[in-house]
C-alpha positions in Angstrom: -107.8 -51.9 -195.6 -105.9 -54.6 -197.5 -104.2 -53.6 -200.7 -103.6 -55.0 -204.1 -100.6 -53.0 -205.3 -99.6 -52.2 -208.8 -96.8 -50.5 -210.6 -99.2 -49.4 -213.3 -102.3 -47.3 -213.2 -105.3 -49.5 -214.4 -105.6 -47.8 -217.8 -106.0 -49.3 -221.3 -104.4 -52.8 -221.4 -103.3 -52.4 -217.7 -106.9 -52.0 -216.8 -107.3 -55.6 -217.9 -104.1 -56.9 -216.4 -104.5 -55.2 -213.0 -108.2 -56.1 -212.6 -107.7 -59.7 -213.8 -105.0 -60.2 -211.3 -106.9 -58.5 -208.6 -110.0 -60.7 -209.2 -107.8 -63.8 -209.0 -106.1 -62.7 -205.8 -109.5 -61.9 -204.2 -110.7 -65.4 -205.1 -107.5 -66.9 -203.7 -107.4 -64.9 -200.5 -111.2 -64.8 -200.0 -111.2 -61.1 -199.3 -111.8 -57.8 -201.0 -108.8 -55.7 -201.9 -108.3 -52.0 -202.8 -106.0 -51.1 -205.6 -103.0 -49.0 -204.6 -100.7 -47.5 -207.2 -97.1 -47.7 -206.2 -96.0 -44.1 -207.1 -94.8 -42.9 -203.7 -91.1 -42.5 -202.6 -90.0 -42.1 -199.1 -86.7 -40.9 -197.8 -85.6 -42.4 -194.5 -82.6 -42.0 -192.2 -82.0 -45.6 -192.7 -81.4 -45.1 -196.4 -79.4 -41.9 -195.9 -77.1 -43.8 -193.6 -76.9 -46.7 -196.1 -75.9 -44.3 -198.9 -73.2 -42.6 -196.8 -71.8 -46.0 -195.7 -71.5 -47.5 -199.3 -70.1 -44.2 -200.5 -67.4 -44.1 -197.8 -66.6 -47.8 -198.6 -66.2 -46.8 -202.3 -68.8 -49.4 -203.5 -70.6 -46.9 -205.7 -67.5 -46.2 -207.8 -66.8 -49.6 -209.3 -69.3 -51.6 -211.3 -68.3 -54.9 -209.9 -69.1 -53.8 -206.3 -72.0 -51.6 -207.4 -73.8 -54.4 -209.1 -73.8 -56.5 -205.9 -75.3 -53.7 -203.7 -78.3 -54.8 -201.6 -80.7 -52.8 -199.4 -83.3 -54.5 -197.2 -82.4 -57.8 -198.9 -83.2 -56.3 -202.4 -80.6 -56.2 -205.2 -80.7 -52.5 -205.8 -77.3 -52.4 -207.5 -78.2 -54.9 -210.2 -81.6 -53.5 -210.9 -80.4 -49.9 -210.9 -77.6 -50.8 -213.4 -80.1 -52.6 -215.6 -82.3 -49.5 -215.7 -79.3 -47.3 -216.4 -78.4 -49.4 -219.4 -81.7 -48.5 -221.1 -80.0 -45.2 -221.9 -77.6 -45.2 -224.8 -75.4 -42.6 -223.0 -74.7 -45.1 -220.3 -73.0 -47.3 -222.9 -71.1 -44.6 -224.6 -70.0 -42.3 -221.7 -68.7 -43.4 -218.4 -69.8 -40.2 -216.5 -73.4 -40.7 -217.8 -73.2 -44.4 -216.7 -72.1 -43.4 -213.2 -74.8 -40.6 -213.0 -77.6 -42.9 -214.1 -76.5 -45.7 -211.7 -76.5 -43.3 -208.7 -79.8 -41.8 -209.8 -81.6 -45.1 -210.0 -79.9 -46.4 -206.9 -81.4 -43.5 -204.9 -84.9 -43.9 -206.6 -84.9 -47.7 -205.8 -84.1 -47.0 -202.2 -86.9 -44.5 -201.9 -89.3 -46.9 -203.5 -88.3 -49.8 -201.2 -88.8 -47.7 -198.0 -92.1 -46.4 -199.2 -93.5 -49.9 -199.8 -91.8 -51.3 -196.6 -93.8 -48.8 -194.5 -97.1 -50.4 -195.8 -95.9 -54.0 -196.2 -98.3 -55.4 -193.6 -101.3 -53.9 -195.5 -100.3 -55.4 -198.8 -101.7 -58.8 -199.8 -100.8 -59.0 -203.5 -99.6 -57.0 -206.5 -99.2 -56.8 -210.2 -95.6 -55.8 -211.0 -94.4 -55.0 -214.5 -90.9 -54.9 -216.0 -89.2 -56.6 -213.1 -85.9 -56.7 -214.9 -85.5 -53.0 -214.2 -86.2 -51.0 -210.9 -89.4 -52.9 -210.3 -87.4 -56.0 -209.6 -86.7 -54.7 -206.1 -90.4 -54.4 -205.5 -90.8 -58.1 -206.5 -88.0 -59.1 -204.1 -89.5 -57.1 -201.3 -93.0 -58.6 -201.8 -91.7 -62.1 -202.3 -89.6 -62.0 -199.2 -92.7 -61.0 -197.3 -94.8 -63.9 -198.7 -97.2 -61.8 -200.9 -99.0 -63.0 -204.0 -97.0 -61.7 -207.0 -98.4 -61.3 -210.6 -96.2 -60.7 -213.6 -96.6 -60.8 -217.4 -93.1 -61.6 -218.6 -91.0 -64.0 -220.7 -90.4 -67.0 -220.5 -93.8 -67.3 -218.7 -97.0 -65.5 -219.7 -99.4 -63.9 -217.1 -98.5 -65.7 -213.9 -99.0 -65.7 -210.1 -96.4 -66.8 -207.6 -96.7 -67.2 -203.9 -93.1 -67.7 -202.8 -92.5 -68.8 -199.3 -88.8 -69.3 -198.5 -86.6 -69.3 -195.4 -83.7 -67.9 -197.5 -82.6 -64.4 -196.6 -82.5 -63.2 -200.2 -84.8 -64.0 -203.1 -83.7 -62.8 -206.6 -86.1 -61.6 -209.3 -85.4 -64.5 -211.6 -86.3 -67.1 -209.0 -90.0 -66.5 -209.7 -89.6 -67.1 -213.4 -86.9 -69.5 -214.5 -87.6 -73.1 -215.5 -86.9 -75.8 -212.8 -85.7 -79.3 -213.3 -88.4 -80.7 -211.0 -91.2 -78.6 -212.5 -92.3 -81.3 -214.9 -91.8 -85.0 -215.6 -92.2 -85.6 -219.3 -94.4 -88.3 -220.7 -93.6 -89.8 -224.1 -96.3 -87.5 -225.5 -94.7 -84.5 -223.8 -91.4 -85.4 -225.4 -92.9 -85.7 -228.9 -94.7 -82.4 -228.5 -91.6 -80.7 -227.3 -89.5 -82.1 -230.2 -92.2 -81.1 -232.8 -92.3 -77.6 -231.4 -88.5 -77.0 -231.4 -88.4 -78.5 -234.9 -91.0 -76.0 -236.1 -89.3 -73.0 -234.4 -85.9 -74.0 -235.8 -87.0 -74.3 -239.4 -89.5 -71.4 -239.3 -88.2 -68.7 -236.9 -91.0 -66.4 -238.1 -93.2 -68.3 -235.7 -91.5 -66.6 -232.8 -93.8 -63.8 -231.8 -91.1 -61.1 -231.5 -89.5 -62.1 -234.8 -92.6 -61.7 -236.9 -92.1 -58.9 -239.4 -88.4 -59.5 -239.8 -87.3 -59.8 -243.4 -84.6 -62.4 -243.5 -81.8 -62.2 -246.0 -79.8 -65.0 -247.7 -76.3 -65.6 -246.2 -73.7 -64.1 -248.5 -70.7 -65.9 -247.0 -71.1 -69.6 -247.9 -67.6 -70.9 -247.3 -68.0 -71.3 -243.5 -66.8 -74.9 -243.0 -63.6 -73.6 -241.3 -65.5 -71.7 -238.6 -64.4 -72.7 -235.0 -67.0 -70.6 -233.2 -70.3 -68.7 -233.7 -71.1 -65.9 -231.3 -74.8 -64.7 -231.1 -75.3 -61.1 -230.3 -78.1 -60.0 -228.0 -80.0 -56.8 -227.5 -77.8 -54.1 -225.9 -80.8 -52.0 -225.1 -83.3 -54.4 -223.6 -83.4 -56.6 -220.5 -79.8 -56.4 -219.2 -79.0 -58.6 -216.2 -82.4 -60.2 -216.4 -81.5 -63.7 -215.1 -78.8 -63.0 -212.6 -75.1 -62.2 -212.4 -72.3 -64.0 -214.2 -69.3 -61.7 -214.1 -70.5 -59.3 -216.8 -72.3 -56.0 -216.3 -73.9 -56.1 -219.8 -73.9 -58.0 -223.0 -71.6 -55.5 -224.7 -69.0 -56.2 -222.1 -69.6 -60.0 -222.6 -69.3 -60.0 -226.3 -66.2 -57.9 -226.5 -64.6 -60.1 -223.8 -65.5 -63.2 -225.9 -64.1 -61.8 -229.1 -60.9 -60.6 -227.4 -60.3 -64.1 -226.0 -61.1 -65.9 -229.3 -59.1 -63.5 -231.5 -56.0 -65.7 -231.5 -54.5 -68.9 -232.9 -56.4 -70.7 -235.6 -59.8 -69.6 -234.5 -62.3 -68.4 -237.0 -65.3 -66.6 -235.4 -68.6 -65.6 -237.0 -70.6 -63.0 -235.1 -74.3 -63.1 -235.9 -76.5 -60.1 -235.3 -79.9 -60.7 -233.6 -82.7 -60.5 -236.2 -84.4 -57.8 -234.2 -81.4 -55.5 -234.9 -83.1 -54.8 -238.2 -86.7 -54.3 -237.1 -88.6 -54.4 -233.9 -92.0 -52.7 -234.5 -92.8 -50.5 -231.6 -89.3 -50.7 -230.2 -87.6 -48.7 -233.0 -85.5 -46.7 -230.5 -84.1 -49.8 -229.0 -83.4 -51.2 -232.4 -81.5 -48.1 -233.4 -79.4 -48.4 -230.2 -78.7 -52.1 -230.8 -77.5 -51.4 -234.4 -75.3 -48.5 -233.3 -73.5 -50.4 -230.5 -73.1 -53.5 -232.8 -71.4 -51.2 -235.3 -69.0 -50.0 -232.6 -68.1 -53.6 -231.8 -67.7 -54.4 -235.4 -65.4 -51.3 -235.8 -63.3 -52.4 -232.8 -62.4 -55.7 -234.5 -62.3 -54.5 -238.1 -58.6 -55.4 -238.6 -59.0 -58.9 -237.3 -58.6 -61.7 -239.8 -60.2 -64.2 -237.5 -63.6 -62.5 -236.9 -66.5 -62.2 -239.4 -69.5 -60.1 -238.7 -73.0 -60.7 -240.1 -75.2 -57.6 -239.5 -78.1 -58.7 -241.7 -81.0 -60.7 -240.4 -80.3 -64.3 -241.5 -82.0 -67.5 -240.4 -80.0 -69.5 -237.9 -81.2 -72.7 -239.6 -79.6 -71.6 -242.9 -76.4 -70.8 -241.0 -76.3 -74.2 -239.3 -76.5 -76.0 -242.7 -73.2 -74.3 -243.8 -71.0 -75.1 -240.8 -69.1 -78.0 -239.4 -70.8 -80.1 -236.7 -67.6 -79.3 -234.6 -68.3 -75.6 -234.6 -68.7 -74.3 -231.0 -71.8 -72.1 -230.6 -71.9 -69.3 -228.0 -75.0 -67.4 -226.8 -75.2 -65.5 -223.5 -78.8 -66.6 -222.8 -80.9 -66.8 -225.9 -83.4 -69.4 -227.0 -81.2 -69.9 -230.1 -79.4 -72.4 -227.8 -82.4 -74.7 -228.1 -82.3 -74.5 -231.9 -78.6 -75.4 -231.9 -79.1 -78.2 -229.5 -81.9 -79.7 -231.6 -79.4 -79.7 -234.5 -76.9 -81.5 -232.3 -74.3 -78.8 -231.8 -72.3 -78.1 -228.6 -73.2 -74.8 -226.9 -71.6 -72.4 -224.4 -73.8 -70.1 -222.3 -74.1 -68.1 -219.1 -75.6 -69.7 -216.0 -77.7 -66.5 -215.9 -80.4 -67.7 -218.4 -84.1 -68.7 -218.2 -83.5 -72.2 -216.9 -81.8 -73.2 -213.7 -78.3 -74.7 -213.9 -79.5 -78.1 -212.7 -80.8 -78.4 -216.3 -77.7 -79.5 -218.3 -78.3 -77.9 -221.7 -75.0 -76.1 -222.3 -71.5 -75.7 -221.0 -72.2 -72.9 -218.6 -70.1 -70.3 -216.7 -71.0 -68.2 -213.7 -67.8 -66.1 -213.4 -65.3 -64.5 -215.9 -62.6 -66.9 -214.8 -64.9 -69.9 -215.5 -65.8 -68.4 -218.8 -62.2 -67.8 -219.9 -61.4 -71.4 -219.1 -64.4 -72.7 -221.1 -63.4 -70.6 -224.1 -60.0 -72.2 -224.2 -61.5 -75.7 -224.4 -61.4 -77.7 -227.6 -64.6 -79.0 -229.1 -63.8 -82.5 -227.8 -63.5 -81.2 -224.2 -67.0 -79.7 -224.2 -70.2 -81.6 -223.3 -73.3 -82.3 -225.3 -76.7 -81.5 -223.8 -78.7 -83.9 -221.6 -81.5 -84.9 -223.9 -84.2 -85.1 -221.2 -83.2 -81.7 -219.8 -83.3 -80.2 -223.2 -86.8 -81.5 -223.9 -88.0 -80.3 -220.5 -86.9 -76.7 -221.3 -88.5 -77.0 -224.8 -91.7 -78.2 -223.4 -91.8 -75.5 -220.7 -91.1 -72.8 -223.2 -93.0 -73.9 -226.3 -95.8 -76.1 -225.0 -96.9 -74.0 -222.0 -100.5 -73.2 -222.8 -100.3 -70.0 -220.7 -97.0 -68.9 -222.5 -96.4 -67.0 -225.7 -97.1 -70.0 -227.9 -100.2 -71.3 -226.0 -103.9 -71.0 -226.4 -104.3 -69.5 -222.9 -101.8 -66.7 -223.5 -103.5 -63.4 -222.7 -102.9 -61.9 -226.1 -104.3 -65.0 -227.8 -107.4 -64.8 -225.6 -107.9 -61.1 -226.4 -107.4 -61.7 -230.1 -110.1 -64.5 -230.1 -112.6 -62.6 -228.0 -112.5 -59.3 -229.8 -111.9 -60.9 -233.2 -108.8 -58.9 -234.1 -105.7 -60.7 -235.6 -102.9 -61.4 -233.2 -100.3 -59.6 -235.4 -102.5 -56.4 -235.5 -102.8 -56.5 -231.7 -99.1 -56.9 -231.3 -98.4 -53.8 -233.4 -101.1 -51.5 -231.9 -102.5 -53.1 -228.8 -103.4 -49.9 -227.0 -105.2 -48.5 -230.0 -107.4 -51.7 -230.3 -108.1 -51.7 -226.5 -109.3 -48.1 -226.7 -112.1 -49.2 -229.1 -113.6 -51.7 -226.6 -116.7 -51.0 -224.6 -116.8 -51.3 -220.8 -118.8 -54.5 -221.2 -116.1 -56.0 -223.5 -113.4 -55.1 -221.0 -115.3 -56.7 -218.2 -115.7 -59.9 -220.2 -111.9 -59.9 -220.9 -111.1 -59.3 -217.2 -113.2 -62.2 -216.2 -111.8 -64.5 -218.9 -108.1 -63.6 -218.3 -108.5 -63.9 -214.5 -109.4 -67.6 -215.2 -106.3 -68.1 -217.3 -103.4 -67.1 -215.1 -100.6 -69.6 -214.7 -100.0 -70.6 -211.0 -96.3 -71.1 -210.4 -95.4 -73.2 -207.4 -92.0 -72.5 -205.9 
């Protein structure tokens, strides 16, 4: 028997996702597959020996070595730590952080060995939340040339068949935008520019920003700013696009502010709009606000650092600052808005486009980052215009992505005649109301609208 594996039981919306992907894989492979829920864990002598060895070497005790741990060519350290950081206690208590890291490290090893024992029977799989522990499943399947289905930003619902001779494939390799992925026509360039213009001027068009009540900027005398630092969620999606010397964005932003808190620098720290409201992610929102307040308190005596904890539009902020202000974001799409308005940006190399695309001044280690932070505005580079438009087109003009007509939520909204925003707030409740016939029609339609990623 050949299997279509899934990290989710096919219930409610996952009934549609799993069966849509299964239908597509059966068509691609020309064979029937049986759904197998990946809920087993298997302890092996191989993993016991691995745990003893890394413990003896001390690799589990220090985050810089822990985060790089690999087992069967899977990055179990990184994905275990990312999962650990979903718990607020991991941020606030070092013992809780250590306990959670070890807990998820063990779980990930048990998951890997369980799947590894059935790897020859597996043909394809739908894997959700790959940023966390499931990322090791994606790596394992990808390294064994299986069809992989995901529903994740910056793509939509997608299928990847990755065949590589490299020993190690990372989770983000199946998702990030590639320089050679598209050659832009003149029309593509116009479309990309129109989309980023709309997003920059009207951020409420961003799906996860809808519902945010923006406030007016109270501080208007901002022409003397040297830097703006954009805060990211501390609760969601840590380490999603690779390693860059920082274990999480709290560590990154505190390091940034410590290095900039000198000389004639004047730094404005902007809270993410989702710190104020996030619909069904209220718990994550509360955690973000709490950690942001701790950072704010840490630098409360600084005369060089201003904090903005209200949701304000980035476009309004950019109108108030000098064109020689340096803008810093770890990995956010706000970089594209800033680039559109002709500002110079600094960002991590661990973002949703490969570093061959020259959008920002990037770092990949703490040492590189510290050197970049010391640079004057004149020493930093502007974006490559064509690379910038490529990323904008791949993000905003992808018909299968969050802004496209073939995005799965857009298809559901149109077919069952329920507004997109209502589905976004209570998707499971609306799916419960559907008949079996309606679900089958959705499965058929969505199976025909899965983006095929060629790697």
